[in-house]
C-alpha positions in Angstrom: 197.7 142.2 97.9 197.4 138.4 97.6 194.8 136.2 99.8 196.6 134.8 102.3 198.1 138.4 102.9 194.5 139.8 103.1 193.2 136.8 105.3 196.5 137.5 108.0 196.1 141.5 107.5 192.2 140.9 108.5 192.9 138.1 111.4 195.6 140.4 112.9 193.3 144.0 112.9 190.2 142.3 113.5 191.3 139.8 116.4 193.3 142.7 118.1 190.3 144.6 118.0 187.9 141.9 118.7 190.0 141.2 121.9 190.3 144.5 123.1 186.2 145.1 122.7 185.8 141.6 124.8 188.4 143.1 127.4 186.5 146.4 127.8 183.6 144.6 128.4 185.1 142.2 131.1 185.8 145.2 132.9 183.1 146.9 132.9 180.8 144.0 134.0 183.6 142.8 136.2 182.6 146.2 138.3 185.7 148.0 137.1 183.8 150.6 134.8 186.0 153.5 135.9 189.0 151.5 134.2 190.0 151.6 131.0 192.0 148.9 129.4 195.1 151.2 129.2 194.6 152.2 133.2 194.4 148.2 133.4 197.4 147.3 132.1 199.1 150.1 134.1 197.6 148.2 137.0 199.1 145.3 135.9 202.4 146.7 135.2 202.8 148.0 139.0 201.7 144.6 140.0 204.2 142.7 138.3 207.2 145.2 139.4 205.7 145.2 143.2 206.0 141.2 143.2 209.9 141.7 142.6 210.4 144.7 144.6 211.1 147.1 141.7 208.2 148.8 141.7 209.7 152.5 141.2 208.3 154.7 138.7 211.1 154.2 136.3 210.9 150.8 136.3 207.0 150.6 135.9 207.3 153.0 133.4 210.7 150.9 131.6 208.1 148.4 131.5 205.4 149.8 130.0 207.5 151.5 127.3 206.8 155.1 128.0 208.1 158.1 129.6 208.0 158.6 133.4 206.1 161.7 132.7 203.4 159.5 131.1 203.5 156.9 134.0 202.7 160.0 136.5 199.9 161.1 134.6 198.1 157.6 134.5 198.9 157.0 138.2 197.7 160.3 139.6 194.0 159.4 138.1 194.5 155.6 139.5 195.7 156.7 143.2 192.6 159.2 142.8 190.4 156.2 142.1 191.6 154.5 144.7 194.0 151.4 142.9 197.3 153.0 143.6 199.4 154.5 145.7 202.5 156.5 145.4 204.8 157.1 148.3 208.5 158.3 148.3 211.2 155.8 149.3 212.2 155.8 152.6 215.8 155.6 151.9 215.9 157.8 148.7 213.5 160.7 148.6 214.0 161.6 145.2 212.2 157.8 144.1 208.9 157.0 143.9 207.2 153.8 144.9 203.9 152.7 143.3 202.1 150.2 145.1 198.4 148.3 144.2 195.8 148.9 146.8 193.7 146.1 147.6 191.6 147.2 145.2 193.9 147.4 142.5 195.1 143.6 143.6 191.5 142.8 143.0 191.3 144.5 139.6 194.6 142.8 138.7 193.4 139.6 139.7 190.3 139.6 137.9 192.1 140.5 134.6 194.1 137.8 134.9 191.3 135.6 135.3 190.0 136.8 132.3 193.3 136.5 130.3 193.5 132.5 131.5 189.9 132.3 130.9 190.6 133.2 127.3 193.6 131.4 126.7 191.9 128.1 127.9 189.4 128.8 125.5 191.3 129.4 122.8 193.8 126.3 123.6 190.3 123.9 124.0 189.8 124.1 120.8 192.9 122.9 119.4 194.2 119.6 119.2 197.7 118.8 121.2 199.2 118.8 117.6 197.4 122.3 116.5 198.9 123.8 119.4 202.3 122.7 119.2 202.4 124.4 115.8 200.2 127.6 117.1 202.2 128.1 119.6 205.9 127.8 117.3 204.1 130.2 115.1 202.9 132.3 117.6 206.6 132.5 119.3 207.9 133.1 115.8 205.2 136.2 115.0 206.8 137.2 118.6 210.3 137.7 117.5 209.4 139.1 114.1 207.2 141.9 115.8 209.6 142.7 118.5 212.7 142.8 116.1 211.4 144.0 113.0 208.7 146.4 114.1 210.8 147.2 117.7 212.6 149.7 115.2 209.4 150.7 114.4 210.2 154.2 112.8 212.8 152.5 110.6 210.1 150.0 109.2 207.4 152.7 108.8 210.0 154.8 106.8 211.0 152.1 104.7 208.0 151.2 104.0 207.0 155.1 102.9 210.2 154.4 100.6 209.3 152.0 98.8 205.6 152.9 98.5 207.1 156.2 96.6 209.4 154.1 94.6 206.2 151.9 93.2 204.1 154.9 92.7 
């Protein structure tokens, strides 16, 4: 692996893990020590969907890219902790609506503030020109991860097949 590859790989892995550790510390220090990062992201998705009036279990599961059963497990736990409520739709009793409680809205607002402060601090490190280049590079990385890695199973399979050919 070339030096550039090693540096990029180390950066992607280390920065991802460091952001998660920092986020976890902020959650705990913010008084949400009963929440995991994953649960906080479920609350975030519920809040986003509720703002759009698309807060059905199916809508939220689609946003999180999980199956409805996985979402049910999370929402039951978050409802028990007082962050979310679940109720049947008034017009179609088969539909489950998930809404944040005041406690859930507060946790989401604090989480959004964490992200805002983090991005502000990163942008304050860069000049205007560096910011333009950085945003362009991030956009290209985002496109890559969504397009190329979106077909995760195929990407992993291709990697393993190529590895077998070179061994």
